[in-house]
C-alpha positions in Angstrom: -145.5 90.8 -59.3 -145.2 89.9 -55.4 -148.9 90.4 -54.9 -149.9 88.5 -57.8 -147.6 85.7 -56.6 -148.9 85.6 -53.3 -152.5 85.6 -54.5 -151.6 82.5 -56.7 -150.3 80.7 -54.0 -153.3 81.3 -51.9 -155.6 80.5 -54.7 -153.7 77.3 -55.1 -154.3 76.4 -51.4 -157.9 77.1 -51.3 -158.3 75.5 -54.6 -156.8 72.2 -53.0 -158.7 72.6 -50.0 -161.9 72.8 -52.0 -160.9 69.8 -54.1 -160.0 67.7 -51.1 -163.4 68.1 -49.7 -165.4 67.0 -52.8 -163.0 65.4 -55.5 -162.0 61.9 -55.8 -159.1 61.7 -58.1 -156.9 58.7 -59.2 -153.8 58.4 -61.7 -154.8 55.0 -63.0 -158.3 53.4 -64.9 -160.3 51.1 -62.6 -159.4 47.5 -63.1 -161.5 45.8 -66.0 -164.8 44.1 -64.9 -163.8 40.5 -65.5 -165.7 37.5 -66.0 -164.5 36.1 -62.7 -165.7 39.2 -60.7 -169.0 39.3 -62.3 -169.5 35.6 -61.4 -168.5 36.1 -57.9 -169.1 39.5 -56.0 -166.2 38.9 -53.5 -163.5 39.4 -56.3 -161.8 42.7 -56.2 -161.6 45.2 -59.2 -164.2 47.2 -61.2 -166.9 47.8 -58.5 -164.4 48.7 -55.9 -162.5 51.2 -58.1 -164.9 52.5 -61.0 -166.7 55.7 -59.9 -170.4 56.1 -59.6 -172.8 58.5 -61.1 -176.4 58.7 -60.8 -179.9 60.5 -60.9 -181.7 58.4 -58.5 -183.1 55.8 -61.0 -180.5 55.8 -63.8 -176.9 54.8 -62.4 -173.5 54.3 -64.0 -170.0 53.4 -63.2 -167.1 54.3 -65.4 -163.7 52.7 -65.8 -161.9 55.4 -67.5 -160.1 52.5 -69.2 -157.5 53.7 -71.9 -157.9 51.2 -74.7 -161.4 50.6 -73.7 -163.8 52.5 -71.5 -166.5 50.5 -69.8 -169.4 52.2 -68.5 -171.6 50.0 -66.5 -175.4 51.1 -66.1 -178.1 50.3 -63.8 -181.9 51.1 -63.4 -183.1 51.0 -59.6 -186.3 49.3 -60.5 -184.9 46.3 -62.5 -185.3 43.2 -60.6 -185.1 39.7 -61.7 -186.1 36.1 -60.8 -189.1 36.6 -58.7 -192.9 37.2 -59.5 -195.2 40.0 -60.4 -198.7 40.2 -61.5 -200.1 37.7 -59.0 -203.4 38.4 -57.2 -203.2 40.8 -54.4 -202.8 38.1 -51.5 -200.3 36.0 -53.5 -198.1 38.8 -54.7 -197.3 39.6 -51.0 -195.4 36.3 -50.7 -197.5 35.1 -47.7 -198.0 31.3 -47.4 -201.6 30.8 -47.3 -203.3 29.6 -44.2 -200.6 30.4 -41.8 -203.1 31.8 -39.5 -204.8 28.4 -39.0 -201.5 27.5 -37.3 -200.5 30.5 -35.5 -201.5 29.6 -32.0 -200.1 26.2 -32.7 -196.6 28.0 -33.5 -196.8 30.3 -30.7 -197.2 27.4 -28.3 -193.7 26.0 -28.8 -192.5 29.6 -28.0 -194.4 29.5 -24.6 -193.0 26.0 -24.0 -189.4 27.0 -24.8 -188.7 24.6 -27.7 -185.2 26.1 -28.5 -182.8 25.1 -31.2 -183.5 24.0 -34.9 -184.8 20.4 -34.5 -188.2 19.4 -35.4 -191.1 20.9 -33.4 -188.6 23.8 -32.5 -189.6 27.3 -32.6 -187.6 27.9 -36.1 -189.1 24.6 -37.5 -192.5 25.5 -36.6 -192.4 29.0 -37.9 -190.8 27.6 -41.1 -193.4 25.0 -41.6 -196.6 27.1 -41.3 -195.4 30.9 -41.8 -192.4 31.2 -43.9 -192.9 32.3 -47.4 -191.7 29.8 -50.4 -191.9 32.7 -52.9 -188.5 33.6 -54.3 -187.5 37.3 -53.3 -185.4 37.6 -56.3 -182.5 40.1 -56.6 -181.7 43.3 -58.0 -180.5 43.1 -61.6 -177.6 44.5 -63.6 -178.8 46.6 -66.4 -176.5 47.3 -69.5 -172.8 47.8 -70.3 -171.4 50.3 -72.7 -167.9 50.1 -74.0 -166.1 52.7 -76.1 -162.9 51.4 -77.8 -160.3 54.1 -78.3 -157.4 52.2 -80.0 -155.2 54.0 -77.5 -151.8 52.3 -76.1 -151.9 52.7 -72.2 -147.9 52.6 -72.3 -147.9 55.8 -74.8 -150.0 57.7 -72.2 -148.9 60.3 -69.8 -150.4 62.7 -67.1 -153.5 60.2 -66.9 -156.2 61.4 -64.3 -159.5 60.0 -63.4 -161.9 62.0 -61.2 -165.5 62.5 -59.9 -166.5 65.8 -58.5 -169.2 65.2 -55.9 -170.0 68.9 -55.9 -171.0 69.1 -59.3 -171.8 65.2 -60.3 -169.2 65.2 -63.0 -166.7 62.4 -63.9 -163.5 63.3 -66.0 -160.8 61.6 -67.4 -157.9 63.2 -69.3 -154.3 62.2 -70.4 -151.8 62.9 -73.1 -150.3 60.8 -75.9 -147.3 62.7 -77.1 -148.6 66.3 -78.1 -152.3 64.9 -78.1 -154.6 65.9 -75.4 -157.7 63.7 -74.6 -160.5 64.5 -72.3 -163.9 62.7 -71.4 -166.7 63.9 -69.2 -169.8 61.9 -67.9 -172.8 62.7 -65.9 -176.3 61.3 -65.2 -178.8 64.2 -65.4 -181.7 64.2 -63.0 -183.6 67.1 -64.5 -183.4 65.5 -68.0 -183.3 61.8 -67.3 -180.4 61.4 -69.6 -176.8 60.2 -69.3 -174.3 62.0 -71.4 -170.7 61.6 -72.2 -168.1 63.8 -74.1 -164.8 62.7 -75.6 -162.6 65.4 -77.0 -159.1 65.7 -78.6 -156.8 68.5 -79.0 -153.7 68.1 -81.4 -155.0 64.7 -82.4 -158.4 62.8 -83.6 -160.6 60.2 -82.0 -161.4 56.9 -83.7 -164.1 55.2 -81.5 -165.8 51.9 -81.5 -169.1 52.4 -79.5 -171.2 49.5 -78.5 -173.5 48.0 -76.0 -174.7 44.8 -74.5 -176.4 43.3 -71.4 -175.9 40.1 -69.3 -179.2 39.2 -69.9 -179.7 36.2 -72.3 -182.6 37.6 -74.1 -181.7 40.9 -75.8 -181.1 42.4 -79.2 -178.6 45.1 -80.5 -179.4 47.0 -83.6 -177.8 50.4 -85.2 -179.9 52.8 -87.1 -178.1 56.1 -88.2 -176.8 57.6 -85.2 -178.5 55.4 -82.7 -177.9 52.1 -81.1 -180.9 50.7 -79.8 -180.8 47.7 -77.2 -184.0 45.8 -76.2 -184.0 42.9 -73.8 -185.8 41.3 -71.0 -184.6 40.4 -67.2 -185.8 36.9 -66.3 -188.8 36.6 -63.9 -190.3 33.4 -62.6 -193.6 34.9 -63.7 -193.8 37.7 -66.2 -190.1 39.1 -67.6 -189.3 42.6 -67.1 -189.0 44.2 -70.4 -186.4 47.4 -71.0 -184.9 49.2 -73.7 -181.8 51.7 -73.8 -181.2 54.2 -76.7 -177.8 55.4 -77.3 -177.3 58.4 -79.7 -173.9 59.5 -80.9 -173.0 62.9 -82.2 -169.5 62.5 -83.8 -169.4 66.4 -84.7 -167.3 66.8 -87.9 -166.0 63.1 -87.5 -167.4 60.3 -89.6 -170.0 58.0 -88.4 -170.2 54.6 -89.4 -172.9 52.1 -88.9 -172.0 48.5 -88.3 -174.5 45.4 -89.2 -173.6 44.0 -85.9 -175.1 46.9 -83.9 -172.1 49.2 -83.0 -171.0 52.5 -84.4 -167.5 53.6 -85.3 -166.3 57.2 -85.2 -163.4 58.3 -87.2 -161.4 61.7 -87.4 -163.3 63.3 -84.6 -162.3 65.9 -82.1 -165.6 66.2 -80.4 -167.9 63.4 -79.7 -171.0 63.4 -77.6 -173.0 60.4 -76.5 -176.3 60.4 -75.0 -178.2 57.5 -73.2 -181.7 57.2 -72.3 -183.2 54.0 -70.7 -186.4 52.7 -69.1 -188.1 49.2 -68.2 -191.7 48.5 -68.1 -192.0 48.7 -64.2 -194.7 50.8 -62.5 -195.3 50.8 -58.7 -199.1 49.6 -58.9 -199.7 46.7 -56.7 -199.9 43.8 -57.5 -199.3 44.2 -61.3 -196.1 46.3 -61.2 -196.3 46.9 -64.9 -197.3 49.3 -67.6 -194.7 51.7 -68.2 -194.4 52.7 -72.1 -190.6 52.2 -71.8 -189.9 52.6 -75.4 -191.9 55.8 -75.9 -190.3 57.2 -72.6 -186.8 56.4 -73.8 -187.4 58.2 -77.2 -189.2 61.3 -75.8 -186.3 61.8 -73.2 -183.8 61.3 -76.0 -185.4 63.9 -78.1 -185.5 66.2 -75.4 -181.8 65.9 -74.6 -180.9 66.4 -78.1 -183.0 69.4 -78.3 -181.4 71.0 -75.6 -177.8 69.9 -76.3 -174.6 68.8 -74.4 -174.1 72.3 -72.7 -177.6 73.2 -71.5 -177.9 69.6 -70.2 -174.7 69.8 -68.3 -175.3 73.3 -67.0 -178.7 72.1 -65.7 -177.1 68.9 -64.0 -174.7 70.9 -62.3 -176.9 73.4 -60.9 -179.1 70.4 -59.7 -176.4 68.6 -58.0 -174.5 71.5 -56.5 -177.6 73.1 -55.1 -178.2 69.9 -52.9 -174.5 69.5 -52.1 -174.4 73.0 -51.0 -177.3 72.5 -48.6 -174.9 70.9 -46.2 -171.0 71.5 -46.0 -168.7 70.1 -43.6 -165.2 72.0 -43.6 -162.8 70.6 -41.1 -159.4 72.0 -40.4 -156.6 70.2 -42.1 -153.8 70.6 -44.7 -154.5 69.1 -48.2 -152.0 66.1 -48.9 -152.3 66.2 -52.8 -152.6 62.5 -52.8 -154.7 60.5 -54.9 -157.8 59.1 -53.2 -156.5 55.5 -53.2 -153.2 56.7 -51.8 -155.1 58.6 -49.2 -156.8 55.6 -48.0 -153.7 53.4 -48.0 -151.9 56.2 -45.8 -154.6 55.6 -43.1 -157.1 57.6 -40.9 -156.8 61.4 -41.7 -159.3 64.4 -41.3 -159.0 65.0 -45.1 -160.3 61.6 -45.7 -162.9 61.9 -43.0 -164.1 65.2 -44.8 -163.9 63.9 -48.0 -165.9 60.9 -47.1 -168.9 62.8 -45.7 -169.3 65.1 -48.7 -168.8 62.2 -51.1 -171.6 59.9 -49.1 -174.1 62.8 -49.5 -173.3 62.9 -53.1 -174.0 58.9 -53.1 -177.6 59.7 -51.4 -178.4 62.4 -54.0 -177.2 59.9 -56.9 -179.3 56.8 -55.6 -182.4 58.3 -54.2 -184.5 61.1 -55.8 -187.9 60.8 -57.2 -187.8 56.9 -58.5 -190.6 55.2 -56.9 -188.2 52.7 -54.9 -185.5 53.4 -52.2 -181.7 52.7 -52.6 -181.0 49.3 -51.8 -178.0 47.4 -50.1 -175.9 48.6 -53.0 -177.6 51.9 -53.4 -178.1 52.1 -57.1 -174.9 50.3 -58.6 -174.8 46.5 -59.4 -173.0 44.6 -61.9 -173.7 41.2 -60.7 -176.3 38.7 -61.8 -176.0 37.1 -58.2 -175.1 40.2 -56.2 -174.3 39.9 -52.5 -177.6 39.4 -50.3 -179.5 39.8 -53.4 -178.8 43.8 -53.2 -182.4 43.8 -51.6 -184.0 45.6 -48.8 -183.1 44.3 -45.4 -185.4 45.5 -42.9 -183.5 44.5 -39.8 -181.4 48.0 -40.1 -179.9 48.3 -43.6 -182.9 49.9 -45.6 -183.5 52.3 -42.7 -179.8 53.3 -42.1 -179.7 54.4 -45.7 -182.3 57.1 -45.0 -181.0 58.3 -41.3 -178.8 61.1 -43.0 -181.3 62.6 -45.3 -182.9 64.4 -42.6 -179.7 65.6 -40.4 -177.4 66.2 -43.6 -180.3 68.2 -45.4 -181.3 66.1 -48.3 -185.1 65.6 -47.5 -186.0 65.3 -51.1 -184.2 62.1 -51.1 -186.7 60.5 -48.8 -189.7 60.5 -51.4 -188.7 57.1 -52.8 -188.8 55.5 -49.3 -192.5 57.0 -48.7 -193.5 55.6 -52.2 -192.3 52.4 -51.3 -193.9 52.1 -47.7 -197.2 52.8 -49.2 -196.6 49.6 -51.4 -195.5 47.7 -48.3 -198.6 48.8 -46.0 -201.0 47.7 -49.0 -199.3 44.4 -49.3 -198.6 43.9 -45.6 -202.4 43.8 -44.9 -202.7 40.5 -46.7 -199.6 39.1 -44.8 -201.4 40.4 -41.4 -204.4 38.4 -42.1 -203.1 35.5 -43.9 -200.1 34.7 -41.6 -201.1 35.7 -38.3 -204.9 36.2 -38.4 -204.7 39.9 -37.6 -207.6 41.8 -39.1 -206.4 45.4 -38.7 -203.1 47.0 -40.0 -200.2 45.5 -41.9 -197.1 43.6 -41.5 -193.5 43.2 -43.2 -191.0 40.5 -42.5 -187.1 40.9 -42.7 -186.6 41.3 -46.5 -188.5 43.0 -49.3 -188.2 43.9 -53.0 -189.8 46.3 -55.3 -192.6 44.0 -55.8 -194.4 44.3 -52.4 -192.7 41.2 -50.9 -193.9 41.5 -47.4 -194.1 37.9 -46.2 -192.0 36.2 -43.4 -188.7 35.2 -44.5 -188.1 31.6 -45.9 -186.0 30.7 -42.8 -188.0 30.4 -39.8 -185.2 31.7 -37.6 -185.2 35.1 -39.0 -189.1 35.7 -38.1 -189.5 39.5 -37.7 -191.9 42.1 -37.6 -190.4 45.2 -39.2 -193.2 47.7 -39.4 -192.2 49.7 -36.3 -188.7 49.9 -37.3 -189.5 51.1 -40.9 -192.4 53.5 -39.7 -189.6 55.3 -37.5 -188.2 57.0 -40.5 -191.5 58.2 -41.8 -192.4 60.1 -38.6 -188.7 61.3 -38.2 -189.3 63.1 -41.6 -192.2 64.9 -40.2 -190.3 65.6 -37.3 -187.9 67.7 -39.2 -190.0 69.3 -41.6 -193.4 69.9 -39.7 -195.2 69.5 -42.8 -198.9 68.5 -41.8 -199.9 67.8 -45.3 -197.1 65.2 -45.4 -198.1 63.7 -42.0 -201.9 63.4 -43.2 -200.5 61.2 -46.2 -198.5 59.1 -44.3 -200.7 58.9 -41.1 -202.5 55.8 -42.4 -199.4 53.7 -42.8 -198.2 54.7 -39.0 -201.9 53.9 -37.7 -201.9 50.5 -39.9 -198.6 49.4 -38.5 -199.7 50.4 -35.0 -203.0 48.6 -35.3 -201.2 45.2 -36.2 -199.0 45.4 -33.2 -202.1 46.1 -30.8 -203.4 42.8 -32.1 -200.2 40.8 -32.4 -198.9 41.8 -28.9 -199.5 39.1 -26.4 -199.1 38.4 -22.8 -196.0 36.6 -21.5 -195.8 34.3 -18.5 -195.2 37.9 -16.2 -198.3 39.4 -17.8 -196.5 41.9 -19.9 -197.1 42.2 -23.6 -194.4 41.0 -25.9 -193.8 40.5 -29.5 -193.5 36.9 -30.8 -192.3 35.1 -32.9 -189.3 37.3 -33.4 -185.5 37.4 -33.1 -183.0 39.9 -32.1 -181.5 40.6 -35.5 -179.0 38.7 -36.3 -177.8 37.2 -33.1 -178.0 33.9 -31.4 -178.3 32.9 -27.8 -177.7 29.9 -25.7 -175.8 28.6 -28.5 -173.7 25.9 -26.4 -177.2 24.4 -25.5 -178.9 24.7 -28.6 -176.4 25.6 -31.5 -175.1 28.7 -33.1 -178.7 28.9 -35.2 -180.8 29.2 -32.2 -182.3 32.6 -32.9 -186.2 32.7 -32.4 -187.5 34.1 -29.2 -190.1 36.2 -27.9 -190.0 39.9 -26.5 -186.8 40.8 -27.7 -185.5 44.2 -26.5 -185.4 45.9 -29.8 -189.0 45.1 -30.6 -190.3 46.4 -27.3 -188.3 49.6 -28.0 -189.7 50.2 -31.4 -193.1 49.4 -30.4 -193.0 52.0 -27.8 -191.4 54.5 -30.3 -194.2 53.6 -32.8 -197.2 54.0 -30.5 -195.7 57.2 -29.2 -195.3 58.6 -32.9 -198.9 57.4 -33.7 -200.2 59.3 -30.6 -198.3 62.6 -31.5 -199.5 62.4 -35.4 -203.2 61.7 -34.1 -202.9 64.6 -31.9 -201.5 66.8 -34.4 -204.2 66.0 -37.1 -206.8 65.9 -34.4 -208.4 62.6 -35.1 -208.5 59.0 -33.7 -208.9 60.0 -29.9 -210.1 56.6 -29.0 -207.3 54.8 -30.7 -204.8 57.3 -28.9 -206.2 56.4 -25.7 -206.0 52.8 -26.3 -202.3 53.1 -27.1 -201.7 55.1 -24.0 -203.2 52.1 -21.9 -201.0 49.5 -23.9 -197.6 51.1 -23.3 -197.2 50.8 -19.6 -198.0 47.2 -20.1 -195.3 46.4 -22.8 -192.4 44.2 -21.3 -190.0 46.5 -19.6 -186.3 47.2 -20.5 -184.0 45.1 -18.3 -180.5 45.4 -16.9 -178.9 42.0 -16.7 -176.2 40.2 -14.5 -173.2 42.1 -16.1 -174.9 45.6 -15.7 -175.6 45.4 -19.4 -179.0 46.2 -21.3 -180.4 42.8 -21.8 -180.8 41.8 -25.4 -183.6 39.2 -24.7 -186.4 39.0 -22.0 -184.3 36.4 -20.3 -180.9 37.2 -19.0 -178.9 35.2 -21.9 -176.4 37.8 -22.8 -172.6 36.8 -22.9 -169.8 39.5 -22.2 -167.8 37.6 -24.9 -170.5 38.2 -27.5 -169.0 40.7 -30.0 -171.8 40.2 -32.8 -172.4 43.2 -35.3 -176.0 43.9 -34.7 -176.5 45.7 -31.3 -180.3 46.0 -31.8 -181.2 46.4 -28.2 -179.7 49.7 -28.2 -182.0 50.9 -30.9 -183.6 52.9 -28.2 -180.2 54.9 -28.0 -180.1 55.2 -31.8 -181.8 55.7 -34.2 -184.5 55.8 -31.2 -184.7 58.7 -28.7 -185.4 56.9 -25.5 -182.1 56.1 -23.9 -179.8 59.1 -23.4 -177.2 60.4 -20.8 -179.3 63.3 -20.0 -182.5 61.4 -19.0 -181.9 57.5 -18.5 -178.8 57.4 -16.7 -179.0 54.0 -15.5 -180.0 52.7 -18.9 -177.3 54.8 -20.4 -174.7 53.0 -18.0 -175.9 49.7 -18.9 -175.7 50.6 -22.7 -171.9 51.6 -22.1 -171.2 48.1 -20.9 -173.1 46.4 -23.8 -170.9 48.6 -26.3 -167.8 47.4 -24.3 -168.9 44.0 -24.7 -169.6 44.1 -28.2 -165.8 45.4 -29.0 -164.2 47.9 -31.5 -163.9 45.9 -34.6 -166.8 45.3 -37.0 -168.4 45.2 -40.3 -168.7 48.4 -42.5 -172.4 49.2 -41.5 -171.9 48.2 -38.2 -168.9 50.5 -37.5 -171.4 53.2 -38.9 -173.8 52.4 -36.4 -171.4 52.2 -33.6 -170.4 55.8 -34.7 -173.9 56.9 -34.0 -174.2 55.0 -30.6 -171.0 56.8 -29.3 -172.2 60.0 -30.5 -175.6 59.8 -28.8 -173.4 58.6 -25.8 -171.8 61.9 -26.1 -168.3 60.2 -26.6 -166.8 62.5 -29.3 -163.4 60.5 -29.4 -165.2 57.3 -29.2 -167.2 58.2 -32.0 -164.4 59.5 -34.1 -162.5 56.2 -33.6 -165.1 54.5 -35.4 -165.5 57.1 -38.0 -161.7 56.8 -38.6 -161.9 53.1 -39.0 -165.1 53.3 -41.3 -163.3 55.9 -43.6 -159.8 54.2 -43.7 -160.3 50.5 -42.9 -163.9 49.9 -44.4 -163.6 51.7 -47.6 -162.7 50.7 -51.0 -160.6 52.7 -53.5 -163.7 54.4 -54.6 -164.8 55.0 -51.1 -167.7 52.6 -51.4 -168.3 50.9 -47.9 -167.6 47.3 -47.5 -169.2 44.9 -45.4 -167.2 43.3 -46.8 -168.2 43.0 -49.6 -169.8 46.3 -50.9 -173.1 47.6 -49.0 -173.7 51.3 -49.1 -175.5 51.7 -45.8 -172.1 52.0 -44.1 -171.6 55.4 -46.3 -174.9 56.7 -45.3 -174.7 55.7 -41.7 -171.2 57.3 -41.2 -172.7 60.6 -42.3 -175.5 60.3 -39.8 -173.0 59.6 -37.2 -170.8 63.0 -38.1 -174.2 65.0 -38.0 -175.1 63.5 -34.4 -171.5 64.2 -33.3 -172.2 68.0 -33.9 -175.9 68.4 -33.3 -178.7 66.5 -31.8 -182.1 67.3 -31.7 -184.3 64.2 -30.4 -185.0 65.1 -27.1 -188.2 67.1 -26.0 -188.9 69.9 -23.4 -191.9 68.5 -21.9 -191.7 71.2 -19.0 -190.8 74.6 -20.4 -190.3 75.9 -16.9 -187.6 73.5 -16.0 -184.2 75.1 -15.8 -182.1 71.9 -16.4 -182.2 69.5 -19.1 -183.0 66.3 -16.8 -186.0 68.0 -15.3 -187.4 69.7 -18.7 -187.0 66.6 -21.1 -189.6 63.8 -21.6 -188.5 60.6 -20.4 -189.7 57.5 -21.9 -188.7 54.9 -19.3 -189.1 55.0 -15.5 -187.6 52.7 -13.2 -189.8 50.2 -11.6 -189.7 50.6 -7.8 -190.5 47.1 -7.2 -187.8 45.7 -9.4 -184.8 48.4 -9.8 -183.3 46.6 -12.7 -186.4 46.8 -15.0 -187.6 50.0 -16.6 -191.2 50.6 -17.6 -192.5 52.5 -20.7 -193.9 55.7 -20.1 -197.1 56.7 -22.1 -197.0 60.3 -23.4 -199.9 62.4 -23.1 -201.3 64.7 -25.9 -199.0 67.8 -24.9 -196.0 66.1 -26.2 -196.9 66.9 -29.7 -196.4 70.6 -28.6 -193.2 70.1 -26.6 -190.3 72.0 -28.3 -187.4 69.8 -29.3 -184.1 70.8 -27.6 -181.1 71.7 -30.0 -177.7 70.1 -28.5 -175.0 71.9 -29.7 -171.7 69.8 -30.2 -172.7 67.0 -28.2 -169.7 64.8 -29.0 -167.2 66.9 -30.8 -164.0 65.0 -31.0 -160.8 66.2 -29.7 -159.1 65.7 -33.1 -161.5 68.2 -34.6 -160.4 71.1 -32.7 -161.5 73.7 -35.4 -164.2 73.4 -38.0 -167.5 74.4 -39.2 -170.6 72.9 -40.8 -173.5 74.4 -42.6 -176.9 73.7 -42.9 -177.4 70.4 -40.6 -181.1 69.9 -40.1 -182.7 69.7 -36.6 -186.4 68.5 -35.5 -188.8 71.1 -35.3 -188.3 72.5 -38.6 -184.7 74.4 -38.1 -181.5 74.5 -40.1 -178.0 74.9 -38.1 -175.0 76.4 -38.9 -172.1 75.6 -36.3 -168.4 76.9 -36.1 -166.0 75.8 -33.4 -162.4 76.7 -32.4 -160.1 75.0 -29.9 -162.7 72.5 -29.1 -165.3 75.1 -28.1 -168.3 76.6 -29.7 -167.6 79.5 -31.3 -171.2 80.5 -32.9 -174.2 78.8 -34.0 -177.0 80.2 -36.4 -180.3 78.7 -36.2 -182.6 79.3 -39.0 -186.3 78.7 -38.9 -187.7 77.0 -42.0 -191.5 77.1 -40.4 -192.9 78.7 -37.5 -191.5 76.8 -34.3 -190.1 76.9 -30.9 -186.9 75.3 -29.4 -184.6 75.2 -26.5 -180.8 75.3 -26.8 -178.5 73.0 -24.7 -174.8 73.6 -24.9 -171.9 73.7 -22.2 -174.2 72.2 -19.8 -176.8 74.9 -19.9 -180.3 74.9 -21.0 -181.8 78.0 -22.5 -185.4 79.4 -22.4 -187.7 78.6 -25.1 -187.0 80.4 -28.2 -189.6 81.2 -30.8 -189.0 82.1 -34.5 -191.0 82.7 -37.5 -190.4 81.1 -40.9 -187.2 82.9 -42.4 -186.0 84.2 -39.0 -182.7 83.3 -37.5 -181.3 83.2 -34.0 -177.3 83.5 -33.4 -176.0 81.6 -30.4 -172.5 82.3 -28.9 -170.5 81.8 -25.7 
């Protein structure tokens, strides 16, 4: 008996530990989604408390309400209030004939016409280059309501939970001797949402209805079906959609109502299936043509033929396999608190571990095989006017959404980003020509949508060229998987982006090549002289850093594919001519080409450190002067910030090898920038903080962005490729270095535990991914590396850097492993 009791105690502890790592749980339902909240995204309630489900295209959030359960649904391709089906040039959103005035616009930059008045850089950019086409916004889809007739005052033992490991949401409670349960999931294998309501020692009497916020819609019932058809309004060509619901009442009675809802009486097991599609297809410029009604019916027929149990089993197998690819296990004692209580208690290792695993689940749920990437809100939106349109912000946010898919071992989630980039590159060719007179390559501005919008933003102060930033993710995907077929597929996009910058770069007064018009997202300079909206500039540091990154990636890609030798050589000639990185009067990395930085500036964007992260060209191990300057910049910017900016700072400090500082920001992100359902808030809700936070944790534990250019060198500073060299004539200037073709064969350096926080003295992580085609498991004790296992997913070579020592080159074949200990 004692052995059995001890086993039970140990099992309970292990069970709690496992649940604490992956399960969100609550003892109350989410707040109702009120009209006030739906009309104002800053109102608190449903969106901050309901729990999310998703298969990458179809998403849902359930309230777990007792008297009425509200399930909000989304389709990630459903947008509204913009245009589709224009001719190829117009669909890009570009203002016609901008190129005729481009040099006139550039002239005011050269003359330094700051501010926002007539004839200023902003005014001229707005007048001649900025789009007048509406971007539109991500749209809500439908709402399902299931009324139970239960009185919340009679309920006991209520629990509402979401298991991120299985992707199953649950609700259960008692009313007297009756026991009621619910299950919810969105299946990726079968493209269906399924729900199950059960009762023991009681019966279910349900009213099941559905509606949509869009004015044009119709709801009918037919046998066991509820059919909703509707339209989302567009400036041109409305989006049409259909949702099918099928209700299996089991042994209960199913009653059809003329008003389009169904009633269930006397049931003990009710299963509800939902399929839904819209008419969107990712074909530029039409974006139309899906047989959404047939697809909805076919998927419903498949789901009904399989049955609930098989659907659930396939779903759990699918999600758990992806969740198991990377597992973080930190050392802590589970609190037993509900998730909202855990957040209210403040920072804890338990919360940090849960946040990591849950955010990976959000990635799986919002990005799979749909043809568009996750947006500012991932997949979930219930507002007709969502925050910042829930669009694609190309000045960090959409890129941040995909940093963690590589390091946290979810590479299949990257496909929607690739598909979307192909559309942008096609559309962006028209913008390059029509806005800027650049005949080669493609361009994209600050904001995008699912209809190929690539034009400059409607505000001239937000003039930006985003192609280099967006292409960084494309090449990083190759760096991690080493798939030459993939590289061949995306090379035209990389080359097109590089071709645009080759023609777009222009010599400045000092003779160096700069990007302009531009800005440094989303900051201002000389505000006392010209106002807080004085943002347009030339040669912003981040632009110059990203152009170097793009050109280097393009050289490597062309080398690996053995093509475009002349183009490679032209990029190598241009790189040293790029405007240098500069250290300013306060010892900081200059944000602008002139020394306009202020030590009191605590702006949330720190784009001029993009070469530190997500770039790879500033490093404490290779560029000490620039690293010291980056440290000063970070000190100036301060410790309090928005959700996504806190996540980015976590990554910055990890790259600066300061684990405790990185952990400080991750603590703040998880405890002070998280709603009750652990959605990140900017405020309000933006999902990039969730994804950026995971990226930061991965970089605390493993980094692999440096390359061994000299494999005979014994120290990392001598071995690693260095992208910036100090100008001997002007010591505070750092000139970009052109790589030669041998960089394409240089092994990546796997840096183990580069920024381990002292608070995480013991733990392990399984399945981190490293560039070069490797997966790494790491365990540590007493703040020191215990063991690392490096697994090769393809033939490759690497070097290990740990405890200040650099290994020789290690070569592995596909499937082989190397164990590393100290």
